[in-house]
C-alpha positions in Angstrom: 35.8 -21.8 -36.9 37.6 -23.4 -34.3 39.8 -22.2 -31.6 43.4 -23.0 -31.5 44.1 -21.4 -28.0 41.8 -21.3 -25.2 42.2 -19.5 -21.8 39.6 -20.3 -19.2 40.2 -17.8 -16.0 43.6 -18.2 -16.3 45.2 -16.9 -13.5 48.5 -16.3 -12.2 50.2 -14.7 -9.0 53.7 -14.2 -8.4 54.0 -14.3 -4.3 51.8 -11.6 -3.1 52.3 -10.0 -6.9 49.5 -9.8 -9.5 50.2 -11.5 -13.0 46.9 -12.4 -14.9 43.7 -12.6 -13.2 40.8 -14.4 -14.7 41.7 -14.4 -17.9 38.9 -16.0 -20.5 40.1 -15.6 -24.3 39.7 -17.9 -27.5 41.9 -17.2 -30.6 40.7 -18.7 -33.7 42.3 -20.8 -36.4 43.5 -18.5 -39.3 43.3 -15.3 -37.6 46.2 -12.8 -36.4 45.3 -11.9 -33.0 46.8 -8.8 -31.7 47.3 -8.8 -27.5 48.1 -5.6 -26.6 48.7 -3.8 -23.2 51.4 -1.4 -21.4 54.2 -3.1 -20.0 53.6 -4.8 -17.0 50.2 -5.4 -18.1 50.6 -9.2 -18.3 51.2 -9.7 -22.1 54.4 -11.7 -21.9 52.9 -13.9 -18.5 50.1 -14.8 -20.5 52.1 -16.4 -23.7 54.7 -17.7 -20.8 51.3 -19.3 -19.5 50.4 -20.5 -23.1 53.5 -22.3 -23.9 54.0 -23.8 -20.1 57.2 -22.0 -19.3 55.3 -20.9 -16.3 52.6 -22.5 -14.2 49.4 -21.3 -13.5 47.9 -20.4 -10.2 44.6 -21.5 -11.3 42.6 -21.8 -14.8 43.0 -23.5 -17.6 45.5 -23.2 -21.0 44.3 -25.4 -24.2 46.1 -25.1 -27.5 45.0 -27.5 -30.2 42.6 -28.7 -27.9 45.4 -30.2 -25.9 46.2 -29.4 -22.4 49.1 -26.7 -22.3 50.5 -28.4 -19.3 50.2 -32.3 -19.8 50.7 -31.9 -23.6 53.5 -29.2 -23.7 55.6 -31.4 -26.2 53.4 -32.1 -28.8 51.9 -28.4 -28.4 55.7 -27.3 -28.9 56.2 -29.3 -32.1 53.0 -27.5 -34.0 54.5 -23.8 -32.5 56.8 -21.3 -33.6 57.6 -18.6 -30.9 59.7 -15.4 -30.5 60.4 -14.4 -27.1 60.3 -10.5 -26.5 63.6 -10.9 -24.1 65.6 -12.5 -27.2 68.3 -14.9 -26.1 70.6 -16.5 -29.0 73.9 -18.4 -28.9 76.2 -15.7 -29.4 79.0 -17.6 -30.3 77.5 -19.2 -33.5 76.7 -18.0 -36.7 72.7 -17.3 -37.7 73.0 -20.2 -40.1 74.5 -22.2 -37.3 72.0 -21.4 -34.6 69.2 -21.9 -37.2 70.7 -25.7 -38.4 70.8 -26.4 -34.7 67.6 -25.7 -34.2 66.4 -27.0 -37.2 68.1 -30.6 -36.1 66.4 -30.6 -32.9 63.1 -30.7 -34.6 64.2 -33.3 -36.9 64.9 -31.3 -39.8 63.5 -28.2 -41.9 63.0 -26.4 -45.5 66.5 -24.9 -46.0 65.3 -23.5 -48.8 62.9 -22.0 -47.2 65.0 -20.8 -44.8 67.2 -19.4 -46.9 64.0 -17.4 -48.6 62.8 -15.9 -45.5 66.6 -14.5 -44.7 66.7 -12.7 -48.1 63.2 -11.7 -47.7 64.1 -10.2 -44.2 67.6 -9.3 -45.6 69.4 -11.1 -42.8 72.9 -12.2 -43.3 73.0 -15.8 -41.8 76.7 -16.1 -41.9 77.8 -13.4 -39.6 78.5 -14.4 -35.8 75.2 -13.6 -33.6 77.7 -11.7 -30.8 78.6 -9.1 -34.0 74.8 -8.2 -34.9 72.6 -5.1 -33.9 69.4 -5.6 -31.9 67.4 -5.5 -34.8 69.2 -8.3 -36.9 69.2 -10.3 -33.7 65.5 -9.9 -34.3 65.4 -11.1 -37.7 67.3 -14.5 -36.8 64.4 -14.8 -33.6 61.8 -14.3 -36.6 63.4 -17.2 -38.9 63.9 -19.3 -36.3 59.9 -18.9 -35.2 59.1 -19.3 -38.9 61.4 -21.8 -40.5 59.7 -25.1 -39.8 56.2 -23.4 -40.9 53.9 -23.9 -37.9 50.3 -24.0 -37.7 50.7 -21.3 -34.9 53.2 -18.4 -34.5 53.3 -16.5 -30.9 55.3 -13.7 -31.3 56.2 -11.1 -28.5 57.1 -7.3 -29.5 58.0 -9.1 -33.2 59.2 -6.1 -35.1 61.3 -4.1 -32.5 64.4 -3.0 -34.0 63.2 -3.6 -37.4 63.2 -0.8 -40.2 60.3 0.0 -42.2 61.1 -1.9 -45.0 61.8 -5.2 -43.4 58.7 -4.3 -41.0 56.6 -4.5 -44.1 58.1 -7.5 -45.7 57.3 -9.2 -41.9 54.0 -7.8 -42.5 53.3 -9.6 -46.1 54.9 -12.8 -44.5 51.7 -12.8 -41.9 49.7 -12.2 -44.5 51.0 -15.4 -46.3 50.3 -17.3 -42.8 46.9 -16.2 -42.5 46.2 -17.1 -46.1 47.3 -20.6 -45.5 44.9 -21.0 -42.6 47.6 -21.0 -39.9 47.0 -18.6 -36.9 49.1 -15.8 -35.3 49.3 -14.5 -31.6 51.3 -11.2 -31.2 51.9 -8.7 -28.6 53.0 -5.1 -29.8 53.0 -1.8 -28.9 52.8 0.0 -32.3 49.1 1.0 -33.5 49.9 0.9 -37.3 51.2 -2.7 -37.4 48.0 -3.8 -35.2 46.3 -2.0 -37.7 47.8 -3.4 -40.6 48.1 -6.7 -40.0 45.5 -8.2 -36.8 42.0 -9.4 -37.6 41.1 -8.7 -34.0 42.8 -7.6 -30.8 42.7 -7.8 -26.9 43.4 -5.2 -24.7 44.7 -6.2 -21.4 45.2 -3.8 -18.2 46.5 -4.7 -14.9 46.4 -8.1 -15.1 43.0 -8.6 -16.5 41.3 -8.6 -19.9 39.4 -5.0 -20.6 38.0 -5.9 -24.0 38.6 -7.9 -27.2 37.2 -6.4 -30.5 37.6 -6.4 -34.6 40.7 -4.6 -35.7 37.9 -2.3 -37.8 36.5 -1.1 -34.2 40.0 -0.2 -32.8 40.5 1.9 -35.8 36.9 3.7 -36.2 37.1 4.8 -32.3 40.9 5.8 -32.8 41.7 9.1 -31.3 43.4 11.9 -34.0 44.5 15.0 -32.6 44.0 17.6 -35.5 45.4 21.0 -35.8 44.2 23.6 -38.3 46.2 26.6 -38.9 44.0 29.1 -40.7 44.2 32.7 -42.5 41.7 34.0 -39.8 40.1 33.2 -36.9 37.3 30.6 -36.9 34.8 30.0 -33.9 35.4 26.8 -32.1 31.7 26.1 -32.4 31.9 25.4 -36.0 33.8 22.1 -34.7 32.5 21.2 -31.3 29.3 19.9 -32.1 30.6 17.7 -35.2 30.4 14.0 -35.0 33.1 12.6 -33.1 34.8 15.4 -31.8 35.6 15.2 -28.2 37.8 18.7 -27.5 38.1 21.8 -29.4 40.6 24.8 -28.4 41.4 28.2 -30.2 44.1 29.9 -30.2 43.9 32.9 -32.5 44.1 31.5 -35.9 44.8 28.1 -35.0 41.9 25.4 -33.8 43.0 22.2 -32.1 40.6 19.4 -31.9 40.6 15.8 -30.7 38.6 13.6 -33.4 37.3 10.0 -32.8 37.1 7.8 -35.6 36.5 9.5 -39.0 37.9 12.8 -39.6 35.5 13.5 -42.3 33.3 16.0 -40.8 35.8 17.9 -39.4 37.9 18.1 -42.7 35.0 19.2 -44.6 34.2 22.2 -42.1 37.7 23.1 -42.4 37.5 23.5 -46.2 35.1 26.2 -45.8 37.7 28.5 -44.4 41.6 29.5 -46.0 43.4 26.7 -44.3 47.4 27.3 -44.3 48.2 24.3 -43.0 47.1 20.8 -41.1 49.0 18.8 -38.5 47.8 15.4 -38.0 48.8 13.2 -35.0 47.3 9.7 -34.3 47.6 9.0 -30.3 50.0 5.6 -30.2 48.8 2.7 -27.8 49.6 4.0 -24.7 47.3 6.9 -25.1 44.4 4.3 -26.7 44.9 2.3 -23.6 44.8 5.2 -21.3 41.5 6.1 -23.0 40.0 2.8 -22.3 40.9 2.4 -19.1 39.8 6.1 -18.1 36.2 5.6 -19.6 37.1 8.0 -22.3 35.5 5.8 -24.7 32.4 4.5 -22.7 30.3 5.8 -25.7 32.7 4.1 -28.0 31.5 0.4 -27.3 
């Protein structure tokens, strides 16, 4: 499997401020790669370096085995990009803006554009200035997808989209993957990452912390469980179970944090009369904190 994106010791400083530092990464052809990290971690800086929108302080970036700086025009012709800071032509309708962009590319299959608009429930006849943030994001997604690029680079692509449209977008990404095309996306939504990505990279303070299969991320995901029992239950029935990190008891309520599968905990709880169960899967910010503070050292 060939690498579509290759980063080697990629570094960017903004004067004395840190951008990213010595990032080494390969994204393979035909995969959906999730690039994760809290705000300010370096996700957007990395994307801009890959697209030659900014220049590195040191290190190299290659896309399709081409130099990201010297061959930027060739790379852009084969790439679809949606910025996290979307800027559209407010004086045009969605259709007018997309036709303008299509003409710059030498034309696209307009039937495919209309199909995307229908699937994403996007009214292209409306002036962009009248659209909500979510509907502007739909236009941005169509713009990135419409020429059926070999590589999609998407910065927070589902921000502002309702769940039905998000699900349809995920199906589109599945189709892109099935066609052998590649997706590199940043996201802060853990269920989205788990639903669409093959691998993920986690970046913090400009440094790549880890790259792992999305299944490994799922297996080490932390869940906070709260059981309400009909009578008091001793904490030690849960404390020694696989994956349990922390147990607290308040009267008939038992709360515990579980890494990975909750099967053993649920089976232990079922030995008692359970009145209610509440589950809280931690969001990505909490996942990042777990990696950064060493909470997951035993999780690989």
